[in-house]
VOMI-169709 format. One line per 8 residues: for each residue x, y, z of N, C-alpha, C. Coordinates in steps of 0.001 Angstrom, whole numbers, padded with zeros to 6 digits. Each point is the difference from the previous one (the first is absolute). Layout:
VOMI-169709
X:Y:Z:X:Y:Z:X:Y:Z ~ ...
This chain:
VOMI-169709
000832:-001202:000000:-000832:001202:000000:000864:001249:000000 ~ 001004:000004:000910:000890:001154:000066:000793:000124:-001297 ~ 000431:-001145:-000524:000762:000027:-001253:-000825:000564:-001140 ~ -001314:-000327:-000019:-000877:000525:-001048:-000111:001508:000111 ~ -000137:000499:001251:-000101:001441:000180:001280:000700:-000438 ~ 001157:-000613:000346:001249:000606:-000407:000145:000010:-001512 ~ -000473:-001069:-000649:000077:-000057:-001464:-000882:001059:-000630 ~ -001208:000172:000584:-000912:001015:-000528:000578:001381:000201
000608:000210:001185:000553:001315:000286:001189:000314:-000898 ~ 000737:-001039:-000397:001184:000241:-000821:-000344:000214:-001460 ~ -001169:-000466:-000398:-000362:000075:-001412:-000057:001416:-000541 ~ -000684:000980:000678:-000045:001351:-000556:001374:000607:-000174 ~ 000905:-000175:000997:001329:000587:-000129:000766:-000630:-001153 ~ -000156:-001306:-000167:000671:-000658:-001126:-000536:000508:-001328 ~ -001322:000161:-000068:-000598:000538:-001230:000462:001428:-000244 ~ 000120:000767:001081:000451:001385:-000136:001425:000066:-000535
000850:-000949:000472:001379:-000003:-000471:000091:-000393:-001470 ~ -000998:-000731:-000490:000031:-000399:-001413:-000446:001103:-000932 ~ -000671:001036:000523:-000552:001060:-000852:001078:000699:-000818 ~ 001143:000439:000596:001013:000667:-000829:000524:-000876:-001129 ~ 000156:-001300:000264:000501:-000874:-001044:-001035:-000229:-001092 ~ -001273:-000071:000380:-001052:-000108:-001001:-000056:001262:-000847 ~ 000167:001146:000668:000003:001269:-000724:001186:000068:-000951 ~ 001167:-000475:000465:001184:-000023:-000851:-000218:-000905:-001196
-000591:-001184:000212:-000244:-000938:-001085:-000945:000591:-001034 ~ -001104:000596:000470:-000961:000592:-000923:000615:001158:-000772 ~ 000784:000842:000707:000631:001137:-000663:001009:-000474:-001039 ~ 000728:-001081:000312:000966:-000543:-000947:-000704:-000528:-001249 ~ -001114:-000686:000210:-000771:-000499:-001147:-000523:001150:-000854 ~ -000492:001053:000666:-000481:001165:-000741:001136:000647:-000776 ~ 001182:000100:000638:001149:000580:-000685:000411:-000806:-001215 ~ 000011:-001330:000135:000362:-000865:-001138:-001020:000144:-001125
-001275:000012:000368:-001043:000175:-001020:000110:001368:-000662 ~ 000339:001014:000804:000157:001340:-000563:001139:000059:-001004 ~ 001137:-000605:000361:001128:-000015:-000924:-000337:-000773:-001273 ~ -000705:-001136:000161:-000384:-000769:-001187:-000930:000806:-000893 ~ -000932:000709:000601:-000998:000742:-000769:000642:001108:-000833 ~ 000954:000720:000606:000568:001145:-000721:001143:-000402:-000928 ~ 000481:-001239:000114:001094:-000431:-000881:-000430:-001035:-001037 ~ -001261:-000368:-000030:-000426:-001096:-000851:000099:000344:-001481
-000069:001296:-000364:000004:000378:-001405:001268:000739:-000416 ~ 001031:000016:000844:001210:000722:-000345:001212:-000897:000227 ~ 001122:000411:-000573:001249:-000734:000155:000987:000854:000795 ~ 001071:-000661:000448:001034:000732:000732:000647:001060:-000886 ~ 000041:-000249:-001303:000558:000987:-000913:-000810:001285:-000020 ~ -001319:-000106:000140:-000841:001203:000042:000338:000858:001210 ~ 000261:-000658:001134:000309:000736:001225:001367:000672:-000108 ~ 000998:-000755:-000456:001337:000573:-000120:000037:001129:-001026
-000820:-000092:-001039:-000063:001077:-000985:-000533:001280:000649 ~ -000995:-000144:000876:-000532:001157:000707:001059:000595:000937 ~ 000783:-000867:000646:001057:000496:000897:001095:000725:-000777 ~ 000339:-000500:-001178:001055:000630:-000791:-000395:001395:-000463 ~ -001285:000215:-000191:-000470:001307:-000447:-000265:000960:001155 ~ 000024:-000508:001230:-000275:000850:001158:001158:000970:000238 ~ -000338:001180:000501:001010:001014:000304:000429:-000159:001455 ~ 001262:-000387:000188:000501:-000368:001316:000029:001187:000959
000128:001205:-000541:000034:001182:000858:-001270:000152:000813 ~ -001134:-000246:-000623:-001271:000100:000718:-000144:-001118:001033 ~ 000606:-001153:-000267:-000055:-001096:000974:000751:000398:001267 ~ 001181:000572:-000159:000757:000461:001168:-000734:001134:000707 ~ -000663:000856:-000766:-000783:001070:000616:-001133:-000579:000834 ~ -000622:-001075:-000470:-001069:-000651:000765:000539:-000570:001312 ~ 001226:-000528:-000020:000613:-000500:001239:000189:001144:000985 ~ 000448:001161:-000493:000161:001165:000877:-001338:000436:000585
-001058:-000103:-000795:-001330:000350:000503:-000414:-000959:001118 ~ 000303:-001287:-000161:-000293:-000981:001047:000732:000372:001288 ~ 001274:000356:-000106:000779:000372:001184:-000561:001269:000635 ~ -000432:000944:-000831:-000599:001227:000524:-001324:-000291:000709 ~ -000746:-000973:-000513:-001255:-000391:000644:000255:-000559:001393 ~ 001011:-000863:000118:000331:-000578:001304:000463:001096:000958 ~ 000800:000937:-000495:000483:001096:000845:-001161:000886:000462 ~ -000959:000249:-000884:-001163:000808:000360:-000833:-000682:001074
-000190:-001303:-000137:-000754:-000736:001014:000747:-000039:001328 ~ 001331:-000038:-000057:000785:000024:001236:-000151:001339:000706 ~ 000014:001073:-000773:-000190:001332:000588:-001384:000112:000624 ~ -001026:-000497:-000708:-001349:000026:000564:-000058:-000780:001305 ~ 000671:-001140:000040:000024:-000806:001228:000634:000789:001139 ~ 001047:000758:-000285:000671:000791:001035:-000921:001079:000547 ~ -000836:000566:-000875:-000918:001046:000440:-001021:-000511:001012 ~ -000246:-001286:000024:-001006:-000575:000895:000492:-000114:001436
001296:000191:000211:000542:-000043:001353:000067:001426:000554 ~ -000712:000249:001076:000013:001303:000644:000375:-000175:001475 ~ 000710:001010:000532:000509:001198:-000676:001102:-000340:-000999 ~ 000299:000911:-000928:001004:-000287:-001027:001364:-000373:000571 ~ 000314:000543:001190:001303:-000302:000595:000133:-001481:000360 ~ -001148:-000653:000237:000025:-001421:000384:-000099:-000933:-001195 ~ -000127:000565:-001208:-000148:-000841:-001190:001307:-000721:-000309 ~ -000071:-001234:-000446:001222:-000736:-000386:000677:000681:-001185
001288:-000213:-000182:000699:000559:-001170:-000606:-000510:-001302 ~ 000058:000838:-001015:-000575:-000376:-001289:000682:-001251:-000559 ~ 001301:-000125:000244:000709:-001181:-000485:-000510:-001286:000617 ~ -000312:000032:001311:-000538:-001195:000670:-001371:-000360:-000550 ~ -000825:001014:-000249:-001332:-000244:-000548:000090:-000551:-001424 ~ 000921:000562:-000785:000180:-000476:-001377:000436:-001463:000000 ~ 000951:-000339:000874:000489:-001381:000064:-001103:-000956:000439 ~ -000789:000426:001009:-001084:-000860:000483:-001060:-000190:-001079
-000312:001066:-000727:-001022:-000083:-001046:000453:-000906:-001141 ~ 001242:000169:-000439:000485:-000825:-001109:000177:-001443:000448 ~ 000322:-000194:001288:000097:-001362:000521:-001367:-000678:-000018 ~ -001050:000739:000365:-001350:-000553:-000046:-000408:-000376:-001413 ~ 000340:000842:-000970:-000309:-000318:-001391:000790:-001214:-000474 ~ 001239:-000112:000457:000845:-001148:-000335:-000623:-001290:000526 ~ -000457:000013:001252:-000626:-001182:000592:-001289:-000349:-000741 ~ -000813:001006:-000328:-001240:-000254:-000741:000275:-000589:-001380
001101:000453:-000624:000315:-000487:-001350:000419:-001461:000002 ~ 000613:-000457:001084:000520:-001364:000043:-000871:-000968:000775 ~ -000849:000508:000889:-000784:-000877:000861:-001448:-000056:-000453 ~ -000575:-001191:-000110:-001419:-000120:-000352:-000926:000387:001141 ~ 000536:000170:001211:-000835:000280:001156:-000316:001482:000160 ~ 000645:000885:-000796:-000247:001432:000070:000204:000535:001422 ~ 001171:-000215:000552:000295:000463:001363:000958:001180:-000027 ~ -000010:000747:-001089:000901:001138:-000127:-000215:001059:001059
-001259:000255:000365:-000266:001018:001021:000541:-000421:001362 ~ -000055:-001289:000299:000593:-000487:001249:001511:000213:-000014 ~ 000619:-000246:-001146:001438:000224:-000112:000336:001474:000204 ~ -000838:000883:-000542:000213:001436:000194:-000051:000373:001471 ~ -000987:-000532:000699:-000165:000331:001410:001205:-000454:000811 ~ 000402:-001245:-000209:001125:-000539:000768:001303:000705:-000354 ~ 000201:000304:-001296:001237:000661:-000410:000098:001400:000580 ~ -001103:000763:-000050:000034:001366:000516:000094:000012:001515
-000642:-000956:000655:000055:-000068:001463:001429:-000185:000485 ~ 000794:-000719:-000761:001367:-000287:000424:000962:001134:-000323 ~ -000454:000973:-000815:000883:001111:-000355:-000503:001345:000496 ~ -001166:000017:000662:-000564:001262:000494:-000695:-000259:001337 ~ -000060:001013:000874:-000596:-000188:001335:-001524:000057:-000021 ~ -000622:-000860:-000778:-001455:-000052:-000068:-000433:-001458:000120 ~ -001118:-000215:000705:-000510:-001345:000163:-000796:-000474:-001201 ~ -000293:-001295:-000008:-000707:-000601:-001143:-001395:000578:-000179
-000718:000217:001105:-001360:000530:-000119:000021:001408:-000552 ~ 000950:000797:000446:000135:001378:-000504:000272:-000007:-001496 ~ 000887:-000869:-000444:000314:-000080:-001427:-001196:-000533:-000782 ~ -000678:-001006:000561:-001161:-000584:-000681:-001088:001049:-000227 ~ -000191:000892:000968:-001038:001024:-000150:000296:000926:-001179 ~ 001289:000260:-000275:000327:000818:-001173:-000299:-000756:-001291 ~ 000160:-001329:000029:-000327:-000787:-001194:-001498:000012:-000272 ~ -000808:000067:001067:-001448:000097:-000187:-000338:001291:-000742
000620:001107:000418:-000215:001272:-000700:000459:-000113:-001447 ~ 001161:-000601:-000209:000555:-000136:-001350:-000936:-000774:-000915 ~ -000490:-001145:000471:-000869:-000831:-000840:-001301:000719:-000325 ~ -000536:000725:000985:-001243:000736:-000255:000223:001089:-001041 ~ 001109:000732:000100:000316:001027:-000993:000184:-000621:-001382 ~ 000626:-001163:-000062:000186:-000672:-001294:-001338:-000393:-000622 ~ -000911:-000523:000826:-001307:-000394:-000518:-000759:001227:-000502 ~ 000044:001091:000761:-000716:001215:-000398:000554:000543:-001307
001334:000116:-000127:000582:000537:-001227:-000244:-000928:-001191 ~ 000016:-001303:000238:-000279:-000942:-001089:-001421:000156:-000514 ~ -000951:000115:000917:-001394:000117:-000409:-000290:001354:-000641 ~ 000644:001055:000497:-000158:001311:-000633:000544:-000046:-001427 ~ 001159:-000627:-000177:000561:-000150:-001339:-000917:-000830:-000891 ~ -000598:-001031:000581:-000917:-000860:-000753:-001140:000810:-000583 ~ -000555:000911:000794:-001111:000824:-000488:000485:001065:-000983 ~ 001182:000576:000243:000496:001067:-000864:000250:-000491:-001418
000445:-001217:-000165:000279:-000512:-001346:-001226:-000638:-000640 ~ -001124:-000007:000710:-001215:-000552:-000581:000030:-001506:-000161 ~ 000691:-000693:000925:000105:-001449:-000128:-001327:-000702:000201 ~ -000935:000636:000689:-001299:-000628:000217:-000746:-000205:-001315 ~ 000353:000831:-001015:-000643:-000146:-001304:000708:-001049:-000848 ~ 001357:000015:000049:000768:-000913:-000849:000024:-001398:000587 ~ 000049:-000088:001350:000028:-001290:000673:-001211:-000112:000920 ~ -001152:-000390:-000519:-001200:-000046:000830:000159:-000887:001219
000825:-001026:-000082:000153:-000909:001138:000567:000674:001227 ~ 000752:001098:-000201:000594:000684:001125:-000851:001196:000430 ~ -001074:000228:-000651:-000796:001171:000284:-001272:-000329:000732 ~ -000966:000894:-000164:-001330:-000156:000553:000017:-000131:001519 ~ -000810:-000922:000536:-000197:-000102:001446:001270:-000429:000721 ~ 000778:-000890:-000596:001193:-000481:000689:000971:001151:000269 ~ 000243:000853:-001016:000917:001119:000186:-000543:000985:001013 ~ -001318:000244:-000057:-000596:000927:000961:000138:-000518:001426
-000177:-001300:000171:000120:-000584:001341:001431:000128:000506 ~ 000975:-000355:-000853:001401:000083:000413:000384:001444:000294 ~ -000453:000937:-000855:000295:001406:000233:-000593:000471:001318 ~ -001240:-000384:000260:-000652:000403:001254:000746:-000558:001207 ~ 000415:-001265:-000076:000736:-000590:001122:001333:000704:000216 ~ 000683:000343:-001098:001281:000693:000133:-000181:001377:000633 ~ -001028:000726:-000457:-000254:001326:000563:-000433:-000086:001455 ~ -000839:-000981:000314:-000424:-000180:001390:001202:-000341:000878
000890:-000831:-000500:001198:-000344:000762:000866:001230:000247 ~ 000139:000835:-001027:000822:001195:000146:-000631:000975:000987 ~ -001314:000197:-000115:-000695:000881:000956:000090:-000562:001404 ~ -000132:-001330:000130:000124:-000626:001308:001371:000220:000610 ~ 001050:-000085:-000817:001344:000268:000513:000157:001451:000425 ~ -000622:000921:-000756:000058:001407:000397:-000677:000220:001347 ~ -001162:-000634:000192:-000708:000140:001271:000824:-000556:001158 ~ 000611:-001152:-000208:000845:-000577:001052:001205:000891:000287
000553:000615:-001058:001161:000863:000196:-000354:001238:000814 ~ -001204:000543:-000233:-000402:001225:000703:-000666:-000285:001339 ~ -000486:-001217:000199:-000694:-000350:001245:000742:-001130:000716 ~ 001320:000141:000087:000819:-001055:000594:-000369:-000251:001459 ~ -000202:001082:000756:-000272:-000152:001434:-001335:-000710:000227 ~ -001010:000341:-000779:-001286:-000675:000145:000112:-001472:-000392 ~ 000746:-000269:-001055:000178:-001388:-000414:000727:-000796:001077 ~ 001000:000625:000626:000734:-000681:001068:-000894:-000266:001204
-000847:000963:000333:-000914:-000199:001129:-000977:-001131:-000284 ~ -000490:-000053:-001252:-000924:-001077:-000364:000700:-001357:000086 ~ 001212:-000079:-000527:000740:-001261:000052:000341:-000357:001442 ~ 000315:001004:000799:000314:-000259:001404:-001215:-000569:000728 ~ -001192:000528:-000320:-001223:-000519:000614:-000247:-001443:-000442 ~ 000192:-000265:-001302:-000189:-001356:-000498:001055:-000949:000576 ~ 001222:000517:000159:001071:-000837:000531:-000213:-000336:001468 ~ -000883:000770:000661:-000300:-000293:001397:-000620:-001366:000193
-000569:-000554:-001069:-000589:-001337:000086:001051:-001095:-000165 ~ 001223:000394:-000377:001053:-000982:-000187:000709:-000288:001317 ~ 000635:-001150:000089:000822:-000275:001186:001123:001020:000130 ~ 000401:000287:001221:001029:001004:000232:001292:-000283:-000739 ~ 000300:-001274:-000223:001231:-000370:-000682:-000011:000435:-001457 ~ -001202:000082:-000619:-000109:000367:-001406:-000287:001479:-000202 ~ -000544:000648:001029:-000477:001374:-000180:001135:000948:-000407 ~ 001107:-000088:000710:001102:000928:-000260:000602:-000166:-001394
000336:-001220:-000455:000546:-000124:-001360:-000984:000416:-001079 ~ -001308:-000249:000226:-000993:000427:-000989:-000019:001517:-000124 ~ -000006:000689:001152:-000005:001457:-000024:001277:000544:-000642 ~ 001111:-000675:000252:001275:000429:-000581:-000024:-000128:-001520 ~ -000569:-001089:-000489:-000094:-000204:-001440:-000927:001017:-000647 ~ -001145:000247:000619:-000958:000958:-000555:000598:001403:-000019 ~ 000680:000391:001084:000613:001330:000064:001060:000160:-001093 ~ 000795:-001044:-000224:001022:000068:-001049:-000638:000089:-001383
-001094:-000742:-000207:-000687:000064:-001285:-000613:001362:-000273 ~ -000631:000585:001016:-000596:001331:-000173:001066:001059:-000204 ~ 001143:-000198:000605:001100:000940:-000196:000426:000034:-001459 ~ -000093:-001141:-000669:000377:-000053:-001405:-000924:000806:-000892 ~ -001222:000270:000462:-000950:000803:-000782:000176:001490:000239 ~ 000939:000370:000849:000163:001410:000359:000406:000852:-001194 ~ 000544:-000632:-001043:000380:000776:-001183:-001200:000650:-000662 ~ -001199:-000564:000209:-001203:000524:-000647:-000650:001133:000783
000570:000354:001159:-000603:001074:000788:000275:001372:-000600 ~ 001088:000120:-000725:000359:001287:-000600:-000564:000080:-001411 ~ -000907:000944:-000268:-000610:000097:-001336:001038:000161:-001113 ~ 001023:000801:000246:001014:000207:-001033:000759:-001294:-000292 ~ 000301:-000741:001044:000721:-001257:-000192:-000877:-001019:-000725 ~ -001290:-000020:000343:-000925:-000904:-000698:-000076:000341:-001479 ~ -000077:001306:-000306:-000024:000428:-001398:001301:-000372:-000701 ~ 001123:000171:000714:001289:-000358:-000586:000074:-001495:-000287
-000514:-000824:000911:-000018:-001442:-000222:-000820:-000353:-001243 ~ -001118:000678:-000187:-000823:-000255:-001182:000725:000407:-001281 ~ 000697:001142:000052:000718:000467:-001183:001159:-000942:-000346 ~ 000713:-000462:001022:001107:-000933:-000251:-000541:-001325:-000531 ~ -001150:-000444:000522:-000621:-001229:-000509:-000392:000162:-001464 ~ -000530:001184:-000344:-000343:000260:-001399:001252:000019:-000876 ~ 001113:000528:000543:001258:000008:-000760:000502:-001419:-000226 ~ -000119:-000847:001029:000421:-001401:-000146:-000847:-000703:-001057
-001299:000285:-000029:-000866:-000589:-001014:000381:000489:-001393 ~ 000314:001294:-000116:000413:000546:-001300:001255:-000697:-000506 ~ 000983:-000200:000886:001227:-000676:-000399:-000271:-001452:-000388 ~ -000915:-000656:000719:-000344:-001383:-000325:-000630:-000091:-001383 ~ -000797:000995:-000376:-000616:000032:-001329:001021:000409:-001058 ~ 000970:000832:000417:001006:000471:-000950:000874:-001141:-000514 ~ 000209:-001035:000811:000864:-001119:-000419:-000515:-000685:-001263 ~ -001251:-000486:-000056:-000468:-000599:-001259:-000076:001010:-001136
-000229:001283:000336:-000046:001031:-001055:001366:000156:-000659 ~ 001064:000031:000797:001348:000123:-000560:000333:-001223:-000855 ~ -000430:-001179:000439:000269:-001212:-000776:-000812:-000041:-001298 ~ -001140:000683:-000030:-000709:000157:-001278:000924:000664:-001019 ~ 000726:001032:000449:000916:000703:-000896:001137:-000912:-000436 ~ 000445:-000876:000910:001100:-000907:-000343:-000381:-000943:-001136 ~ -001272:-000422:-000038:-000456:-000951:-001015:-000831:000669:-001101 ~ 000013:001330:-000040:-000767:000742:-001015:-001472:-000402:-000002
-000556:-000206:001167:-001426:-000314:000128:-000776:001307:000082 ~ -000934:000242:-000914:-000691:001304:-000066:-001122:000131:001034 ~ 000352:-000076:001271:-000969:000141:001075:000497:001045:000990 ~ -000941:000643:000709:000363:001090:000893:-000145:-000346:001469 ~ -000150:001061:000802:-000072:-000161:001447:-001256:-000740:000440 ~ -001086:000225:-000684:-001236:-000691:000365:000171:-001520:-000119 ~ 000597:-000426:-001112:000242:-001431:-000189:001006:-000520:001018 ~ 001037:000792:000300:000987:-000416:000998:-000653:-000171:001366
-000923:000917:000327:-000711:-000120:001279:-000837:-001272:000038 ~ -000626:-000342:-001105:-000808:-001222:-000050:000862:-001254:000146 ~ 001182:000018:-000613:000912:-001141:000148:000418:-000147:001456 ~ 000369:001119:000621:000423:-000044:001410:-001142:-000454:000909 ~ -001186:000509:-000214:-001143:-000374:000835:-000358:-001471:-000187 ~ 000092:-000483:-001237:-000271:-001420:-000246:000967:-000876:000775 ~ 001272:000392:000027:000995:-000749:000765:-000270:000091:001503 ~ -000331:001199:000462:-000223:000194:001438:-001170:-000831:000500
-001081:-000027:-000766:-001200:-000721:000423:000123:-001494:-000300 ~ 000495:-000321:-001187:000074:-001401:-000406:001040:-000808:000744 ~ 001015:000666:000571:001062:-000721:000702:-000332:-000268:001459 ~ -001116:000551:000493:-000331:-000169:001418:-000131:-001472:000391 ~ -000776:-000815:-000744:-000122:-001407:000413:001187:-000859:-000389 ~ 000931:000519:-000805:001120:-000808:-000472:000947:-000324:001147 ~ 000661:-001163:-000110:000891:-000435:001074:001278:-000633:-000516 ~ 000279:000084:-001301:001235:-000562:-000521:001148:000979:000234
001211:-000499:000223:001146:000902:000168:000169:000905:-001210 ~ -000008:001305:000248:000169:000953:-001075:-001176:000129:-000939 ~ -001098:-000714:000274:-001181:000019:-000880:000366:-000395:-001436 ~ 000930:-000947:-000125:000440:-000437:-001326:-001183:-000606:-000759 ~ -000188:000431:-001201:-001107:-000480:-000827:-001248:000836:000187 ~ -000376:000243:001248:-001194:000798:000273:000224:001444:-000419 ~ 001173:000536:000324:000341:001372:-000389:-000114:000168:-001509 ~ 000651:-000888:-000752:-000005:000106:-001458:-001407:-000160:-000570
-000773:-000923:000576:-001362:-000224:-000507:-000876:001218:000229 ~ 000117:000640:001163:-000805:001187:000300:000361:001157:-000933 ~ 001301:000208:-000209:000420:001075:-000907:-000474:-000277:-001421 ~ 000167:-001241:-000451:-000429:-000351:-001353:-001500:000171:-000168 ~ -000763:-000404:001016:-001456:000155:-000064:-000386:001459:-000192 ~ 000598:000899:000794:-000381:001411:-000091:000445:000620:-001315 ~ 001194:-000348:-000476:000449:000565:-001277:-000875:-000472:-001152 ~ -000476:-001242:000058:-000957:-000466:-001011:-001290:000809:000089
-000473:000268:001223:-001218:000773:000171:000160:001421:-000527 ~ 001233:000505:000022:000262:001358:-000461:000256:000066:-001501 ~ -000121:-001134:-000685:000073:-000003:-001458:001328:-000404:-000590 ~ 000970:-000403:000806:001289:-000428:-000529:-000116:-001451:-000464 ~ 000489:-000305:-001207:-000189:-001343:-000551:001295:-000701:-000376 ~ 001149:000636:000221:001286:-000635:-000293:000416:-000813:001232 ~ -000212:-001321:-000049:000252:-000839:001167:001475:-000019:000404 ~ 000900:000095:-000988:001419:000020:000320:000378:001226:000808
-000498:001153:-000411:000257:001249:000727:-000652:-000036:001376 ~ -001219:-000548:000062:-000719:-000051:001274:000763:-000833:001026 ~ 000412:-001201:-000394:000698:-000860:000954:001407:000526:000299 ~ 000678:000541:-001020:001312:000598:000247:-000094:001150:000983 ~ -001033:000833:-000162:-000236:001111:000925:-000299:-000521:001403 ~ -000863:-001004:000115:-000403:-000519:001301:001195:-000575:000766 ~ 000873:-000725:-000703:001157:-000604:000661:000970:001080:000476 ~ 000266:000994:-000853:000910:001086:000395:-000596:000799:001161
-001281:000284:-000055:-000670:000711:001091:000145:-000773:001307 ~ -000186:-001309:-000071:000128:-000836:001202:001433:000050:000541 ~ 000980:-000108:-000887:001397:000049:000431:000347:001364:000597 ~ -000491:001055:-000615:000253:001352:000518:-000594:000165:001396 ~ -001173:-000592:000214:-000674:000151:001289:000637:-000840:001092 ~ 000435:-001215:-000339:000420:-000932:001048:001517:-000040:000213 ~ 000798:000341:-001008:001457:-000086:000145:000543:000924:001092 ~ -000408:001282:000059:000481:000838:001109:-000409:-000548:001366
-001187:-000584:000090:-000437:-000564:001273:000904:-001153:000425 ~ 000358:-000866:-000937:000815:-001164:000340:001443:000411:000297 ~ 000577:000851:-000854:001401:000385:000186:000178:000831:001264 ~ -000762:001084:000110:000138:000871:001173:-000510:-000688:001259 ~ -001039:-000844:-000152:-000511:-000729:001157:001019:-000985:000537 ~ 000723:-000659:-000906:001045:-000937:000437:001111:000745:000729 ~ 000361:001188:-000500:001012:000810:000685:-000491:000419:001379 ~ -001273:000428:000070:-000560:000406:001293:-000053:-001168:000967
-000302:-001192:-000511:-000084:-001179:000873:001365:-000365:000564 ~ 001056:000197:-000785:001340:-000364:000474:000594:001061:000921 ~ -000404:001261:-000184:000570:001074:000805:-000821:000354:001227 ~ -001265:-000426:000026:-000867:000352:001121:000139:-001014:001113 ~ -000113:000481:001232:000032:-000864:001175:-001431:-000341:000372 ~ -000562:-000944:-000764:-001410:-000315:000225:-000167:-001501:-000002 ~ -001106:-000430:000516:-000330:-001420:000013:-001357:-000191:000616 ~ -000560:-001183:-000173:-001336:-000264:000544:000053:-000155:001507
001067:-000563:000501:000111:-000183:001431:001405:000411:000440 ~ 000072:000494:001196:001296:000416:000516:-000009:-000066:001496 ~ 001125:-000340:000609:000088:-000113:001435:000489:001307:000594 ~ -000331:000208:001278:000465:001141:000771:-000380:001313:-000658 ~ -001223:000068:-000481:-000471:001244:-000621:-000742:000803:001022 ~ 000156:001330:-000064:-000646:000870:000981:-000514:001241:-000722 ~ -000943:-000216:-000911:-000566:001097:-000764:-001399:000289:000477 ~ -000478:001264:-000153:-001333:000343:000479:-001067:-000617:-000857
-001199:-000186:000587:-001134:-000481:-000767:-000623:001147:-000758
């Protein structure tokens, strides 16, 4: 009887542990099918011909744009730490951010944000909860800017699947989340009193660590208390989005593809949304299939140019993450576990 209960109790955890591997398997199958679909009517000679005609100067310019995008996001991350005197150095934030992208590119589990938290915690006097709260602000700003861009380029008309009620619901949730963070930032004392009252029902042994965690999390939202800083965060987020869209636009010039910023924004948005459920390392196959799908929708019919563009775009996006991320991993004093650590929560 006891053995049966233990078996039943172990089953959900075992099933939960299988989920990432099932997701990896499905994503790998989708990637293989995507590669087969976009290469079924072309030869390797068609792809190499497109590469030979590409202008290498624009490819290097796209790499610089990628690096500028990472630097812009690092600066935005620094702005979230208040007061400014307590913010980690920009170099530490840049290394932690590129390390997180490196981990995401190689790991099917998508634990890049955890790597960022641990890496920054070991190089700056901030606890994990404090750092995590800044990531919450970051993700919300990214969702808001992505959805605003989605509406500005009219994607709801070109891609009905991403529009209508689903987009409105996601937009509403993102805006509600942002407003909720603003309220918590401005009403920190009331939120603490409410949590303190709720924590009164907890055992004394748990009450203090819970309050400590909540206080550290609310402290991370303090960047939103200053209207000017909030506006600056929005402007920097918009700049990061512009640079992200500029990368496929510059590569259009490299391959003489007659498409503009609107099309580049659609390619970027397709990748941002379509890559969410993907779990293969580097999104190999899925990245190329998503880019090829959107370029076909935009009227491009040269399959050799399309696939050549998609592969170069993928390399431009992921190579800096792998190279710089590997350097950051070797030079940073970080790890998942460490003994004799005495850092704040």
